[in-house]
TORTIDO-581074 format. One record per residue: residue number from 1; chain; x negated, y, z of N, C-alpha, C in turn. Coordinates in Angstrom, 2 decimals. Layout:
BEGIN
<pos=NUM&unit=A&n_c1=X&n_c2=Y&n_c3=Z&ca_c1=X&ca_c2=Y&ca_c3=Z&c_c1=X&c_c2=Y&c_c3=Z>
...
END
This chain:
BEGIN
<pos=1&unit=A&n_c1=-0.85&n_c2=-1.18&n_c3=0.00&ca_c1=0.00&ca_c2=0.00&ca_c3=0.00&c_c1=-0.89&c_c2=1.24&c_c3=0.00>
<pos=2&unit=A&n_c1=-0.60&n_c2=2.20&n_c3=-0.85&ca_c1=-1.41&ca_c2=3.42&ca_c3=-0.88&c_c1=-1.34&c_c2=4.16&c_c3=0.46>
<pos=3&unit=A&n_c1=-2.49&n_c2=4.61&n_c3=0.92&ca_c1=-2.55&ca_c2=5.30&ca_c3=2.21&c_c1=-1.72&c_c2=6.58&c_c3=2.18>
<pos=4&unit=A&n_c1=-1.70&n_c2=7.26&n_c3=1.04&ca_c1=-0.93&ca_c2=8.51&ca_c3=0.97&c_c1=0.58&c_c2=8.26&c_c3=1.10>
<pos=5&unit=A&n_c1=1.08&n_c2=7.15&n_c3=0.57&ca_c1=2.50&ca_c2=6.83&ca_c3=0.71&c_c1=2.82&c_c2=6.56&c_c3=2.18>
<pos=6&unit=A&n_c1=1.95&n_c2=5.84&n_c3=2.87&ca_c1=2.17&ca_c2=5.56&ca_c3=4.29&c_c1=2.21&c_c2=6.87&c_c3=5.08>
<pos=7&unit=A&n_c1=1.32&n_c2=7.79&n_c3=4.76&ca_c1=1.29&ca_c2=9.09&ca_c3=5.43&c_c1=2.57&c_c2=9.88&c_c3=5.14>
<pos=8&unit=A&n_c1=2.99&n_c2=9.89&n_c3=3.87&ca_c1=4.22&ca_c2=10.58&ca_c3=3.50&c_c1=5.42&c_c2=9.98&c_c3=4.24>
<pos=9&unit=A&n_c1=5.44&n_c2=8.66&n_c3=4.33&ca_c1=6.53&ca_c2=7.95&ca_c3=5.01&c_c1=6.56&c_c2=8.32&c_c3=6.49>
<pos=10&unit=A&n_c1=5.41&n_c2=8.29&n_c3=7.14&ca_c1=5.35&ca_c2=8.63&ca_c3=8.57&c_c1=5.78&c_c2=10.07&c_c3=8.81>
<pos=11&unit=A&n_c1=5.36&n_c2=10.97&n_c3=7.92&ca_c1=5.77&ca_c2=12.37&ca_c3=8.03&c_c1=7.28&c_c2=12.51&c_c3=7.83>
<pos=12&unit=A&n_c1=7.82&n_c2=11.80&n_c3=6.83&ca_c1=9.26&ca_c2=11.86&ca_c3=6.57&c_c1=10.04&c_c2=11.31&c_c3=7.76>
<pos=13&unit=A&n_c1=9.54&n_c2=10.27&n_c3=8.39&ca_c1=10.21&ca_c2=9.70&ca_c3=9.56&c_c1=10.30&c_c2=10.73&c_c3=10.69>
<pos=14&unit=A&n_c1=9.23&n_c2=11.48&n_c3=10.88&ca_c1=9.24&ca_c2=12.54&ca_c3=11.90&c_c1=10.19&c_c2=13.67&c_c3=11.51>
<pos=15&unit=A&n_c1=10.14&n_c2=14.05&n_c3=10.22&ca_c1=10.98&ca_c2=15.14&ca_c3=9.74&c_c1=12.47&c_c2=14.77&c_c3=9.78>
<pos=16&unit=A&n_c1=12.78&n_c2=13.49&n_c3=9.62&ca_c1=14.19&ca_c2=13.07&ca_c3=9.63&c_c1=14.83&c_c2=13.33&c_c3=10.99>
<pos=17&unit=A&n_c1=14.02&n_c2=13.40&n_c3=12.03&ca_c1=14.53&ca_c2=13.67&ca_c3=13.38&c_c1=14.81&c_c2=15.16&c_c3=13.59>
<pos=18&unit=A&n_c1=14.34&n_c2=16.00&n_c3=12.66&ca_c1=14.44&ca_c2=17.45&ca_c3=12.85&c_c1=15.25&c_c2=18.12&c_c3=11.74>
<pos=19&unit=A&n_c1=16.10&n_c2=17.37&n_c3=11.06&ca_c1=16.89&ca_c2=17.94&ca_c3=9.97&c_c1=17.82&c_c2=19.02&c_c3=10.51>
<pos=20&unit=A&n_c1=18.02&n_c2=20.11&n_c3=9.75&ca_c1=18.87&ca_c2=21.20&ca_c3=10.23&c_c1=20.33&c_c2=20.80&c_c3=10.39>
<pos=21&unit=A&n_c1=20.80&n_c2=19.87&n_c3=9.56&ca_c1=22.18&ca_c2=19.40&ca_c3=9.63&c_c1=22.20&c_c2=17.89&c_c3=9.74>
<pos=22&unit=A&n_c1=23.12&n_c2=17.36&n_c3=10.53&ca_c1=23.24&ca_c2=15.91&ca_c3=10.68&c_c1=23.83&c_c2=15.35&c_c3=9.38>
<pos=23&unit=A&n_c1=23.15&n_c2=14.39&n_c3=8.78&ca_c1=23.67&ca_c2=13.78&ca_c3=7.55&c_c1=24.96&c_c2=13.01&c_c3=7.84>
<pos=24&unit=A&n_c1=25.74&n_c2=12.75&n_c3=6.79&ca_c1=26.95&ca_c2=11.96&ca_c3=6.96&c_c1=26.58&c_c2=10.51&c_c3=7.26>
<pos=25&unit=A&n_c1=27.56&n_c2=9.72&n_c3=7.67&ca_c1=27.28&ca_c2=8.35&ca_c3=8.09&c_c1=26.67&c_c2=7.50&c_c3=6.99>
<pos=26&unit=A&n_c1=27.13&n_c2=7.67&n_c3=5.76&ca_c1=26.57&ca_c2=6.89&ca_c3=4.64&c_c1=25.09&c_c2=7.20&c_c3=4.45>
<pos=27&unit=A&n_c1=24.72&n_c2=8.46&n_c3=4.60&ca_c1=23.32&ca_c2=8.86&ca_c3=4.46&c_c1=22.50&c_c2=8.33&c_c3=5.63>
<pos=28&unit=A&n_c1=23.07&n_c2=8.39&n_c3=6.83&ca_c1=22.37&ca_c2=7.85&ca_c3=8.00&c_c1=22.11&c_c2=6.36&c_c3=7.82>
<pos=29&unit=A&n_c1=23.09&n_c2=5.63&n_c3=7.29&ca_c1=22.91&ca_c2=4.21&ca_c3=7.04&c_c1=21.82&c_c2=3.97&c_c3=6.00>
<pos=30&unit=A&n_c1=21.77&n_c2=4.80&n_c3=4.97&ca_c1=20.74&ca_c2=4.66&ca_c3=3.94&c_c1=19.36&c_c2=4.91&c_c3=4.55>
<pos=31&unit=A&n_c1=19.25&n_c2=5.94&n_c3=5.39&ca_c1=17.97&ca_c2=6.21&ca_c3=6.06&c_c1=17.56&c_c2=5.01&c_c3=6.91>
<pos=32&unit=A&n_c1=18.50&n_c2=4.51&n_c3=7.70&ca_c1=18.22&ca_c2=3.37&ca_c3=8.57&c_c1=17.75&c_c2=2.17&c_c3=7.75>
<pos=33&unit=A&n_c1=18.50&n_c2=1.85&n_c3=6.71&ca_c1=18.21&ca_c2=0.66&ca_c3=5.91&c_c1=16.84&c_c2=0.76&c_c3=5.24>
<pos=34&unit=A&n_c1=16.55&n_c2=1.91&n_c3=4.66&ca_c1=15.25&ca_c2=2.07&ca_c3=4.00&c_c1=14.11&c_c2=2.05&c_c3=5.01>
<pos=35&unit=A&n_c1=14.34&n_c2=2.64&n_c3=6.17&ca_c1=13.30&ca_c2=2.62&ca_c3=7.21&c_c1=13.03&c_c2=1.19&c_c3=7.65>
<pos=36&unit=A&n_c1=14.08&n_c2=0.43&n_c3=7.92&ca_c1=13.90&ca_c2=-0.95&ca_c3=8.37&c_c1=13.25&c_c2=-1.81&c_c3=7.29>
<pos=37&unit=A&n_c1=13.67&n_c2=-1.62&n_c3=6.03&ca_c1=13.08&ca_c2=-2.40&ca_c3=4.94&c_c1=11.60&c_c2=-2.07&c_c3=4.80>
<pos=38&unit=A&n_c1=11.26&n_c2=-0.80&n_c3=4.99&ca_c1=9.87&ca_c2=-0.36&ca_c3=4.86&c_c1=9.00&c_c2=-0.85&c_c3=6.01>
<pos=39&unit=A&n_c1=9.56&n_c2=-0.92&n_c3=7.21&ca_c1=8.76&ca_c2=-1.27&ca_c3=8.37&c_c1=8.82&c_c2=-2.74&c_c3=8.76>
<pos=40&unit=A&n_c1=9.95&n_c2=-3.40&n_c3=8.47&ca_c1=10.14&ca_c2=-4.79&ca_c3=8.90&c_c1=10.17&c_c2=-5.74&c_c3=7.71>
<pos=41&unit=A&n_c1=10.78&n_c2=-5.32&n_c3=6.63&ca_c1=10.99&ca_c2=-6.19&ca_c3=5.48&c_c1=12.44&c_c2=-6.61&c_c3=5.42>
<pos=42&unit=A&n_c1=12.71&n_c2=-7.74&n_c3=4.80&ca_c1=14.10&ca_c2=-8.20&ca_c3=4.63&c_c1=14.80&c_c2=-8.42&c_c3=5.96>
<pos=43&unit=A&n_c1=16.10&n_c2=-8.14&n_c3=5.95&ca_c1=16.93&ca_c2=-8.32&ca_c3=7.14&c_c1=16.88&c_c2=-9.79&c_c3=7.57>
<pos=44&unit=A&n_c1=16.91&n_c2=-9.99&n_c3=8.89&ca_c1=16.92&ca_c2=-11.35&ca_c3=9.43&c_c1=18.05&c_c2=-11.45&c_c3=10.45>
<pos=45&unit=A&n_c1=18.31&n_c2=-12.64&n_c3=10.91&ca_c1=19.35&ca_c2=-12.82&ca_c3=11.91&c_c1=20.72&c_c2=-12.89&c_c3=11.27>
<pos=46&unit=A&n_c1=21.73&n_c2=-12.99&n_c3=12.12&ca_c1=23.08&ca_c2=-13.09&ca_c3=11.60&c_c1=23.79&c_c2=-11.75&c_c3=11.72>
<pos=47&unit=A&n_c1=24.79&n_c2=-11.58&n_c3=10.88&ca_c1=25.57&ca_c2=-10.35&ca_c3=10.85&c_c1=26.41&c_c2=-10.25&c_c3=12.14>
<pos=48&unit=A&n_c1=26.34&n_c2=-9.12&n_c3=12.85&ca_c1=27.11&ca_c2=-8.98&ca_c3=14.09&c_c1=28.61&c_c2=-9.12&c_c3=13.81>
<pos=49&unit=A&n_c1=29.30&n_c2=-9.87&n_c3=14.65&ca_c1=30.72&ca_c2=-10.12&ca_c3=14.44&c_c1=31.62&c_c2=-9.10&c_c3=15.14>
<pos=50&unit=A&n_c1=31.21&n_c2=-8.64&n_c3=16.31&ca_c1=32.10&ca_c2=-7.79&ca_c3=17.11&c_c1=31.55&c_c2=-6.39&c_c3=17.34>
<pos=51&unit=A&n_c1=30.62&n_c2=-5.97&n_c3=16.50&ca_c1=29.99&ca_c2=-4.66&ca_c3=16.63&c_c1=30.05&c_c2=-3.96&c_c3=15.28>
<pos=52&unit=A&n_c1=31.07&n_c2=-3.10&n_c3=15.07&ca_c1=31.23&ca_c2=-2.48&ca_c3=13.75&c_c1=30.03&c_c2=-1.64&c_c3=13.32>
<pos=53&unit=A&n_c1=29.39&n_c2=-0.94&n_c3=14.25&ca_c1=28.22&ca_c2=-0.14&ca_c3=13.89&c_c1=27.06&c_c2=-1.06&c_c3=13.51>
<pos=54&unit=A&n_c1=26.83&n_c2=-2.08&n_c3=14.31&ca_c1=25.78&ca_c2=-3.04&ca_c3=14.01&c_c1=26.01&c_c2=-3.74&c_c3=12.69>
<pos=55&unit=A&n_c1=27.28&n_c2=-4.04&n_c3=12.40&ca_c1=27.63&ca_c2=-4.70&ca_c3=11.14&c_c1=27.33&c_c2=-3.78&c_c3=9.96>
<pos=56&unit=A&n_c1=27.67&n_c2=-2.50&n_c3=10.09&ca_c1=27.41&ca_c2=-1.54&ca_c3=9.01&c_c1=25.91&c_c2=-1.40&c_c3=8.77>
<pos=57&unit=A&n_c1=25.13&n_c2=-1.34&n_c3=9.85&ca_c1=23.68&ca_c2=-1.25&ca_c3=9.71&c_c1=23.12&c_c2=-2.51&c_c3=9.05>
<pos=58&unit=A&n_c1=23.60&n_c2=-3.65&n_c3=9.49&ca_c1=23.15&ca_c2=-4.92&ca_c3=8.92&c_c1=23.46&c_c2=-4.97&c_c3=7.42>
<pos=59&unit=A&n_c1=24.68&n_c2=-4.60&n_c3=7.05&ca_c1=25.09&ca_c2=-4.64&ca_c3=5.65&c_c1=24.26&c_c2=-3.69&c_c3=4.79>
<pos=60&unit=A&n_c1=24.01&n_c2=-2.48&n_c3=5.31&ca_c1=23.22&ca_c2=-1.51&ca_c3=4.55&c_c1=21.80&c_c2=-2.04&c_c3=4.33>
<pos=61&unit=A&n_c1=21.22&n_c2=-2.62&n_c3=5.36&ca_c1=19.86&ca_c2=-3.16&ca_c3=5.26&c_c1=19.85&c_c2=-4.38&c_c3=4.33>
<pos=62&unit=A&n_c1=20.87&n_c2=-5.23&n_c3=4.43&ca_c1=20.93&ca_c2=-6.45&ca_c3=3.61&c_c1=20.97&c_c2=-6.12&c_c3=2.11>
<pos=63&unit=A&n_c1=21.55&n_c2=-4.96&n_c3=1.75&ca_c1=21.61&ca_c2=-4.56&ca_c3=0.34&c_c1=20.22&c_c2=-4.35&c_c3=-0.25>
<pos=64&unit=A&n_c1=19.23&n_c2=-4.11&n_c3=0.59&ca_c1=17.86&ca_c2=-3.84&ca_c3=0.12&c_c1=17.00&c_c2=-5.10&c_c3=0.09>
<pos=65&unit=A&n_c1=17.60&n_c2=-6.25&n_c3=0.42&ca_c1=16.85&ca_c2=-7.50&ca_c3=0.47&c_c1=16.09&c_c2=-7.72&c_c3=-0.83>
<pos=66&unit=A&n_c1=14.83&n_c2=-8.05&n_c3=-0.70&ca_c1=13.98&ca_c2=-8.28&ca_c3=-1.86&c_c1=13.22&c_c2=-7.06&c_c3=-2.32>
<pos=67&unit=A&n_c1=13.59&n_c2=-5.88&n_c3=-1.82&ca_c1=12.85&ca_c2=-4.66&ca_c3=-2.17&c_c1=11.50&c_c2=-4.68&c_c3=-1.48>
<pos=68&unit=A&n_c1=10.50&n_c2=-4.16&n_c3=-2.15&ca_c1=9.18&ca_c2=-4.10&ca_c3=-1.53&c_c1=9.16&c_c2=-3.03&c_c3=-0.45>
<pos=69&unit=A&n_c1=8.25&n_c2=-3.18&n_c3=0.49&ca_c1=8.11&ca_c2=-2.17&ca_c3=1.54&c_c1=7.73&c_c2=-0.82&c_c3=0.93>
<pos=70&unit=A&n_c1=6.90&n_c2=-0.85&n_c3=-0.11&ca_c1=6.48&ca_c2=0.39&ca_c3=-0.77&c_c1=7.67&c_c2=1.09&c_c3=-1.42>
<pos=71&unit=A&n_c1=8.52&n_c2=0.33&n_c3=-2.11&ca_c1=9.69&ca_c2=0.93&ca_c3=-2.75&c_c1=10.62&c_c2=1.53&c_c3=-1.70>
<pos=72&unit=A&n_c1=10.80&n_c2=0.83&n_c3=-0.59&ca_c1=11.66&ca_c2=1.34&ca_c3=0.48&c_c1=11.06&c_c2=2.61&c_c3=1.08>
<pos=73&unit=A&n_c1=9.75&n_c2=2.63&n_c3=1.26&ca_c1=9.09&ca_c2=3.84&ca_c3=1.78&c_c1=9.32&c_c2=5.01&c_c3=0.85>
<pos=74&unit=A&n_c1=9.13&n_c2=4.78&n_c3=-0.45&ca_c1=9.29&ca_c2=5.88&ca_c3=-1.43&c_c1=10.73&c_c2=6.38&c_c3=-1.43>
<pos=75&unit=A&n_c1=11.70&n_c2=5.48&n_c3=-1.38&ca_c1=13.11&ca_c2=5.89&ca_c3=-1.34&c_c1=13.41&c_c2=6.69&c_c3=-0.08>
<pos=76&unit=A&n_c1=12.84&n_c2=6.27&n_c3=1.03&ca_c1=13.04&ca_c2=6.97&ca_c3=2.30&c_c1=12.46&c_c2=8.39&c_c3=2.22>
<pos=77&unit=A&n_c1=11.23&n_c2=8.49&n_c3=1.70&ca_c1=10.58&ca_c2=9.80&ca_c3=1.55&c_c1=11.43&c_c2=10.70&c_c3=0.65>
<pos=78&unit=A&n_c1=11.90&n_c2=10.15&n_c3=-0.47&ca_c1=12.72&ca_c2=10.94&ca_c3=-1.40&c_c1=14.02&c_c2=11.40&c_c3=-0.76>
<pos=79&unit=A&n_c1=14.65&n_c2=10.53&n_c3=0.01&ca_c1=15.92&ca_c2=10.87&ca_c3=0.66&c_c1=15.72&c_c2=11.97&c_c3=1.70>
<pos=80&unit=A&n_c1=14.68&n_c2=11.87&n_c3=2.49&ca_c1=14.41&ca_c2=12.91&ca_c3=3.50&c_c1=14.12&c_c2=14.24&c_c3=2.81>
<pos=81&unit=A&n_c1=13.34&n_c2=14.20&n_c3=1.73&ca_c1=13.04&ca_c2=15.43&ca_c3=0.98&c_c1=14.33&c_c2=16.07&c_c3=0.46>
<pos=82&unit=A&n_c1=15.24&n_c2=15.25&n_c3=-0.04&ca_c1=16.51&ca_c2=15.75&ca_c3=-0.54&c_c1=17.32&c_c2=16.39&c_c3=0.58>
<pos=83&unit=A&n_c1=17.33&n_c2=15.73&n_c3=1.75&ca_c1=18.08&ca_c2=16.25&ca_c3=2.89&c_c1=17.51&c_c2=17.57&c_c3=3.40>
<pos=84&unit=A&n_c1=16.21&n_c2=17.72&n_c3=3.26&ca_c1=15.55&ca_c2=18.95&ca_c3=3.68&c_c1=15.78&c_c2=20.06&c_c3=2.67>
<pos=85&unit=A&n_c1=16.31&n_c2=19.72&n_c3=1.50&ca_c1=16.56&ca_c2=20.73&ca_c3=0.47&c_c1=15.40&c_c2=20.85&c_c3=-0.49>
<pos=86&unit=A&n_c1=14.43&n_c2=19.94&n_c3=-0.40&ca_c1=13.28&ca_c2=20.01&ca_c3=-1.28&c_c1=13.18&c_c2=18.81&c_c3=-2.18>
<pos=87&unit=A&n_c1=14.33&n_c2=18.31&n_c3=-2.60&ca_c1=14.36&ca_c2=17.12&ca_c3=-3.44&c_c1=13.45&c_c2=17.26&c_c3=-4.65>
<pos=88&unit=A&n_c1=12.87&n_c2=16.14&n_c3=-5.07&ca_c1=11.92&ca_c2=16.21&ca_c3=-6.18&c_c1=12.61&c_c2=16.37&c_c3=-7.49>
END
């Protein structure tokens, strides 16, 4: 993985905590899913049955199954840049 992408990803992760406006739930799920795919890889475990928030997070992450960590990092960086108003 390119060192500069890892640095951009880490910076974006910090910046995502300081966004001027709270993103909508769909965007928050996308951020979560891309972050988890980038840091952990493919989703594991079973889908939560009685936790609607956990189920939504699981489903969002599961959609990225098979994506490389690098691709997930780049998507995360791009999404944070867009949320900051500096989309590429």
